[in-house]
C-alpha positions as CSV (number, residue, x, y, z in Angstrom):
1,X,49.3,8.1,-10.8
2,X,52.5,10.2,-11.2
3,X,52.0,14.0,-11.4
4,X,54.0,17.0,-12.6
5,X,57.5,16.4,-13.9
6,X,57.3,12.6,-13.3
7,X,54.2,12.3,-15.4
8,X,55.7,14.4,-18.1
9,X,58.8,12.2,-18.2
10,X,56.7,9.0,-18.6
11,X,54.9,10.6,-21.6
12,X,58.3,11.5,-23.1
13,X,59.4,7.9,-22.8
14,X,56.6,6.9,-25.2
15,X,58.6,8.6,-27.9
16,X,61.2,5.8,-27.5
17,X,58.4,3.3,-28.0
18,X,57.5,4.9,-31.3
19,X,61.1,5.1,-32.3
20,X,61.7,1.4,-31.5
21,X,58.6,0.5,-33.6
22,X,59.8,2.5,-36.6
23,X,63.2,0.8,-36.3
24,X,61.5,-2.6,-36.3
25,X,59.6,-1.6,-39.4
26,X,62.8,-0.5,-41.1
27,X,64.7,-3.6,-40.2
28,X,61.9,-5.7,-41.6
29,X,61.8,-3.8,-44.8
30,X,58.5,-2.0,-44.4
31,X,60.0,1.5,-44.7
32,X,63.4,1.1,-46.5
33,X,63.5,4.9,-47.0
34,X,64.0,5.5,-43.3
35,X,67.7,4.5,-43.1
36,X,68.5,7.8,-41.2
37,X,67.1,6.0,-38.1
38,X,70.5,4.2,-38.0
39,X,72.2,7.6,-37.7
40,X,69.9,9.1,-35.2
41,X,69.1,6.3,-32.7
42,X,72.6,5.4,-31.5
43,X,73.4,9.0,-30.8
44,X,70.1,9.6,-29.0
45,X,70.9,6.6,-26.8
46,X,74.4,7.8,-26.1
47,X,73.4,11.3,-25.1
48,X,70.4,10.0,-23.1
49,X,72.6,7.8,-21.0
50,X,75.3,10.5,-20.7
51,X,72.7,13.0,-19.4
52,X,71.9,10.9,-16.4
53,X,73.8,12.2,-13.4
54,X,73.3,9.1,-11.2
55,X,75.5,6.2,-12.2
56,X,73.1,3.7,-10.9
57,X,70.2,5.2,-12.8
58,X,72.4,5.5,-15.9
59,X,73.0,1.7,-15.8
60,X,69.3,1.0,-15.4
61,X,68.4,3.3,-18.4
62,X,71.2,1.7,-20.5
63,X,69.8,-1.8,-19.9
64,X,66.3,-0.6,-20.8
65,X,67.4,1.1,-24.0
66,X,69.6,-1.8,-25.0
67,X,66.6,-4.1,-24.8
68,X,64.1,-1.6,-26.3
69,X,66.3,-1.2,-29.4
70,X,66.9,-5.0,-29.9
71,X,70.5,-5.0,-28.5
72,X,71.9,-3.8,-31.9
73,X,73.3,-0.5,-30.7
74,X,76.1,0.0,-28.1
75,X,75.0,1.5,-24.8
76,X,78.4,1.9,-23.1
77,X,80.5,3.3,-25.9
78,X,81.8,6.8,-25.1
79,X,83.4,7.1,-28.6
80,X,81.0,9.2,-30.5
81,X,82.9,8.8,-33.7
82,X,82.3,5.0,-33.7
83,X,78.5,5.8,-33.4
84,X,78.7,8.2,-36.4
85,X,80.4,5.7,-38.7
86,X,77.2,3.8,-39.4
87,X,77.5,0.6,-41.3
88,X,74.0,-0.6,-42.3
89,X,75.1,-4.1,-43.1
90,X,77.0,-4.4,-39.8
91,X,74.0,-3.3,-37.8
92,X,71.7,-5.8,-39.6
93,X,74.2,-8.5,-39.0
94,X,74.0,-7.9,-35.2
95,X,70.4,-9.0,-35.3
96,X,69.9,-12.4,-33.7
97,X,67.9,-14.3,-36.3
98,X,66.0,-16.0,-33.4
99,X,65.3,-12.7,-31.5
100,X,62.0,-11.2,-32.7
101,X,61.6,-7.5,-33.4
102,X,58.1,-6.1,-33.0
103,X,55.1,-8.4,-33.8
104,X,53.7,-8.4,-37.3
105,X,50.6,-6.6,-36.0
106,X,52.7,-3.8,-34.5
107,X,54.9,-3.6,-37.5
108,X,51.9,-3.3,-39.8
109,X,50.2,-0.7,-37.7
110,X,53.4,1.4,-37.4
111,X,53.9,1.1,-41.1
112,X,50.3,2.3,-41.8
113,X,50.7,5.3,-39.4
114,X,54.0,6.3,-40.8
115,X,53.1,5.9,-44.4
116,X,49.8,7.6,-44.1
117,X,51.1,10.7,-42.4
118,X,54.0,11.0,-44.8
119,X,51.7,10.7,-47.8
120,X,49.5,13.5,-46.4
121,X,52.5,15.7,-45.8
122,X,53.7,15.2,-49.4
123,X,50.1,15.9,-50.6
124,X,50.2,19.2,-48.7
125,X,53.5,20.2,-50.2
126,X,52.8,19.1,-53.8
127,X,49.4,20.9,-53.8
128,X,51.3,24.1,-53.9
129,X,53.6,25.6,-56.6
130,X,57.2,24.6,-56.0
131,X,58.2,28.3,-55.5
132,X,55.5,29.0,-52.9
133,X,56.8,29.3,-49.4
134,X,55.4,26.6,-47.1
135,X,55.7,25.8,-43.4
136,X,55.3,22.5,-41.4
137,X,55.0,22.6,-37.6
138,X,55.3,19.3,-35.9
139,X,53.9,19.3,-32.3
140,X,55.6,16.9,-29.9
141,X,57.9,15.9,-32.7
142,X,60.2,13.8,-30.5
143,X,62.8,11.9,-32.6
144,X,60.8,11.9,-35.8
145,X,63.1,11.6,-38.9
146,X,60.7,13.0,-41.6
147,X,62.2,16.5,-41.3
148,X,65.6,15.4,-42.8
149,X,64.6,14.3,-46.3
150,X,61.8,16.9,-46.5
151,X,64.0,19.9,-45.8
152,X,66.6,18.6,-48.2
153,X,64.1,17.8,-51.0
154,X,61.9,20.9,-50.9
155,X,63.8,24.3,-50.9
156,X,60.5,26.2,-50.4
157,X,59.8,24.5,-47.1
158,X,60.5,25.7,-43.5
159,X,60.2,22.9,-41.0
160,X,59.6,23.5,-37.3
161,X,59.8,20.8,-34.6
162,X,58.4,21.6,-31.2
163,X,58.9,19.5,-28.1
164,X,60.0,19.8,-24.5
165,X,63.5,21.0,-23.7
166,X,64.9,17.6,-22.6
167,X,63.8,16.1,-25.9
168,X,65.0,18.9,-28.2
169,X,68.4,19.0,-26.4
170,X,69.2,15.4,-27.1
171,X,68.0,15.6,-30.7
172,X,70.0,18.7,-31.3
173,X,73.1,16.9,-29.9
174,X,72.4,13.9,-32.1
175,X,72.0,16.1,-35.2
176,X,75.1,18.1,-34.6
177,X,77.2,15.0,-33.8
178,X,76.3,13.4,-37.2
179,X,77.7,15.0,-40.4
180,X,75.0,13.1,-42.3
181,X,72.1,14.5,-40.2
182,X,73.6,18.0,-40.0
183,X,74.0,18.2,-43.7
184,X,70.3,17.4,-44.2
185,X,69.2,20.4,-42.3
186,X,72.0,22.8,-43.1
187,X,73.7,22.8,-39.7
188,X,77.4,22.9,-38.8
189,X,78.5,19.7,-37.0
190,X,80.1,20.0,-33.5
191,X,83.8,20.4,-33.3
192,X,83.9,18.8,-29.8
193,X,81.3,16.5,-28.2
194,X,80.0,16.7,-24.7
195,X,81.6,14.1,-22.4
196,X,79.9,14.6,-19.1
197,X,76.3,14.9,-17.9
198,X,76.8,18.5,-16.8
199,X,77.9,19.4,-20.3
200,X,74.9,17.7,-21.9
201,X,72.4,19.3,-19.5
202,X,74.0,22.7,-20.1
203,X,73.7,22.4,-23.9
204,X,71.4,24.9,-25.6
205,X,68.2,23.0,-26.6
206,X,67.3,25.3,-29.5
207,X,68.5,24.7,-33.1
208,X,67.8,27.2,-35.9
209,X,69.2,26.8,-39.4
210,X,68.0,28.5,-42.6
211,X,65.0,26.2,-43.0
212,X,65.0,23.9,-40.0
213,X,64.0,24.9,-36.5
214,X,64.1,22.7,-33.4
215,X,62.3,24.5,-30.6
216,X,61.9,23.7,-26.9
217,X,58.4,24.8,-25.7
218,X,55.7,23.5,-23.4
219,X,52.6,23.2,-25.7
220,X,50.4,23.7,-22.7
221,X,51.4,27.4,-22.6
222,X,49.8,28.1,-26.0
223,X,46.4,29.8,-25.6
224,X,44.0,31.2,-28.3
225,X,44.3,34.7,-26.9
226,X,48.1,34.8,-27.4
227,X,49.6,36.0,-30.6
228,X,52.6,34.1,-32.2
229,X,54.5,37.4,-32.4
230,X,54.4,37.6,-28.6
231,X,56.1,34.2,-28.2
232,X,59.8,34.9,-28.9
233,X,60.8,31.3,-29.7
234,X,58.1,31.1,-32.4
235,X,59.1,34.4,-34.1
236,X,60.3,32.4,-37.2
237,X,56.8,31.3,-38.0
238,X,55.1,33.4,-40.7
239,X,51.4,33.6,-40.0
240,X,50.7,34.5,-43.7
241,X,52.4,31.4,-45.1
242,X,50.4,28.2,-45.8
243,X,51.2,26.0,-42.8
244,X,50.6,22.3,-42.0
245,X,50.4,21.5,-38.2
246,X,51.1,17.9,-37.4
247,X,50.1,16.2,-34.2
248,X,51.1,12.5,-34.2
249,X,49.8,11.0,-30.9
250,X,50.6,14.3,-29.2
251,X,47.4,16.2,-28.1
252,X,45.9,13.0,-26.7
253,X,48.3,13.3,-23.7
254,X,47.0,16.8,-22.9
255,X,43.9,17.7,-20.8
256,X,40.8,18.6,-22.7
257,X,41.3,22.3,-22.0
258,X,45.0,22.3,-22.9
259,X,44.5,20.3,-26.2
260,X,41.6,22.5,-27.3
261,X,43.5,25.7,-26.4
262,X,46.4,24.4,-28.5
263,X,44.3,23.7,-31.5
264,X,42.5,27.1,-31.2
265,X,45.9,28.9,-30.8
266,X,47.1,27.7,-34.3
267,X,43.7,28.3,-35.8
268,X,43.5,31.9,-34.5
269,X,47.0,32.7,-35.5
270,X,47.4,31.2,-39.0
271,X,45.6,32.7,-42.0
272,X,46.0,29.6,-44.1
273,X,46.4,26.4,-42.2
274,X,45.9,22.7,-42.1
275,X,45.9,20.2,-39.2
276,X,47.0,16.6,-39.7
277,X,46.2,14.8,-36.4
278,X,46.7,11.1,-35.6
279,X,44.8,10.1,-32.4
280,X,43.8,7.0,-30.5
281,X,40.0,6.3,-30.1
282,X,38.8,4.7,-26.9
283,X,35.1,4.5,-27.7
284,X,32.7,6.7,-25.9
285,X,32.0,7.2,-22.2
286,X,28.6,5.4,-22.3
287,X,29.4,2.4,-24.5
288,X,33.2,2.3,-24.7
289,X,34.6,-0.8,-26.2
290,X,36.5,-3.5,-24.4
291,X,39.6,-2.5,-26.4
292,X,39.2,1.0,-25.2
293,X,39.2,-0.3,-21.6
294,X,42.3,-2.4,-22.3
295,X,44.1,0.8,-23.6
296,X,43.2,2.6,-20.5
297,X,44.4,-0.2,-18.2
298,X,47.7,-0.5,-20.1
299,X,48.2,3.3,-19.7
300,X,47.4,3.2,-16.0
301,X,50.0,0.4,-15.5
302,X,52.6,2.7,-17.0
303,X,51.5,5.7,-15.0
304,X,50.2,7.5,-18.1
305,X,46.9,9.2,-18.8
306,X,45.1,10.1,-22.0
307,X,42.5,12.5,-20.6
308,X,40.4,12.7,-23.8
309,X,40.6,9.0,-24.9
310,X,36.9,8.5,-24.1
311,X,35.8,12.2,-24.4
312,X,36.8,12.2,-28.1
313,X,36.8,8.4,-28.5
314,X,34.9,8.0,-31.8
315,X,35.3,9.3,-35.4
316,X,32.0,11.2,-34.9
317,X,33.1,12.9,-31.6
318,X,36.4,13.9,-33.1
319,X,34.7,15.4,-36.1
320,X,32.3,17.3,-33.9
321,X,35.1,18.6,-31.8
322,X,37.1,20.0,-34.7
323,X,34.0,21.5,-36.3
324,X,33.3,23.4,-33.1
325,X,36.9,24.6,-32.7
326,X,37.3,25.4,-36.4
327,X,33.8,26.4,-37.6
328,X,34.9,27.4,-41.1
329,X,37.2,24.5,-41.6
330,X,36.9,21.5,-43.9
331,X,37.0,18.6,-41.4
332,X,37.7,15.0,-42.5
333,X,38.2,12.1,-40.0
334,X,38.6,8.4,-40.8
335,X,39.6,5.5,-38.7
336,X,42.8,3.7,-39.7
337,X,41.0,0.5,-40.6
338,X,39.3,2.4,-43.4
339,X,42.7,3.8,-44.5
340,X,44.3,0.4,-44.4
341,X,41.5,-1.1,-46.5
342,X,42.2,1.5,-49.3
343,X,45.9,0.3,-49.7
344,X,46.2,-1.2,-53.2
345,X,46.7,-4.9,-53.7
346,X,50.3,-4.7,-54.9
347,X,51.4,-2.9,-51.8
348,X,49.6,-5.4,-49.5
349,X,51.3,-8.2,-51.5
350,X,54.7,-6.5,-50.8
351,X,53.9,-6.3,-47.1
352,X,52.9,-10.0,-47.0
353,X,56.2,-10.9,-48.5
354,X,58.0,-9.2,-45.7
355,X,56.2,-11.2,-43.0
356,X,52.9,-13.1,-43.0
357,X,50.1,-11.6,-40.9
358,X,47.9,-14.2,-39.3
359,X,46.2,-11.8,-36.9
360,X,44.2,-9.8,-39.5
361,X,41.2,-9.5,-37.1
362,X,43.5,-8.1,-34.4
363,X,45.0,-5.6,-36.8
364,X,41.5,-4.5,-37.9
365,X,40.5,-4.1,-34.2
366,X,43.6,-2.0,-33.5
367,X,43.3,0.1,-36.6
368,X,39.6,0.9,-35.8
369,X,40.8,2.5,-32.6
370,X,43.0,5.1,-34.2
371,X,42.0,7.9,-36.6
372,X,43.5,10.4,-38.9
373,X,42.0,13.9,-38.9
374,X,42.6,16.5,-41.6
375,X,41.3,20.0,-41.2
376,X,41.9,22.9,-43.6
377,X,41.0,26.6,-43.3
378,X,41.7,29.6,-45.5
379,X,42.4,33.3,-45.1
380,X,39.7,35.1,-43.1
381,X,38.3,32.0,-41.3
382,X,40.7,31.9,-38.4
383,X,43.7,34.2,-38.6
384,X,43.7,37.8,-37.4
């Protein structure tokens, strides 16, 4: 099993898996509001390839990314301007009608994950007065696109995305290379684009605008005995403002100690907070399901570990975990099958019109092995 930097890099690559799945959903019509993917992805691909110093490795990465994103984005074009001038119709026309995107089961699961998290974010924002300052902190944000419409739509919102330096650097380059993305977060586009790997690797990975903040930070360094004010890169976070902390398949890659420390850090530092956590469930250590074992074997084949997949592998164990870490919190945890069952008939009819789903039993099995956790706490329960 890879260790250290190699293991971290393998985990970072899972962000491209999620990005590819969201693109598949968009192209199939599941999430028509996510058109900004077409602005972000080609630039992320461009700068990812450009950042590789080895020409041989660069070719290998280019081939992989071309396949991963359905061969609809150029991987050898050094003209950034051509990547910026996105033509949605042209991109969709590049799709081979006989080349499948993701399977209906994957599309449906990705749609559910994306929609549910977004709905809960909007619920958090809309539960407050429109003039009340709010904060969202996305842990391991990767190449998520939610920040762009939210920052633009809600002037009372400050949005913080935290990830490792290599990820934030590429995302910052993509944002500043795109007038469309830059305008969404109030950033000034680049006047000149990097053209060599050394220029990319030397690019400052931090981006701060008036209400959007892209921050490079190793989440494993956050401990409950450390105050936010003592971490310079987090000095823009106001501990007295109502804050939503999002972890979308993030803490599952951390060790038990690191993940619990991370959750306790935010609980101890924020006076009014809420966690929104999306996690896989592997069953429990004594009677883990066959599906949980398949998940583990698939991860091993990719050189990836999820240390708490069985430790917190059920809804009950996740609930117990959060109640211990946040004793005064209001903890709610549901598996995604339950969430899917609650979607209204008209929306399910819309989904079925996009593509038929024959594998409902498989979808239910997959959804039962993921959960959504919501935890709220108020002033006096956690913050200092």
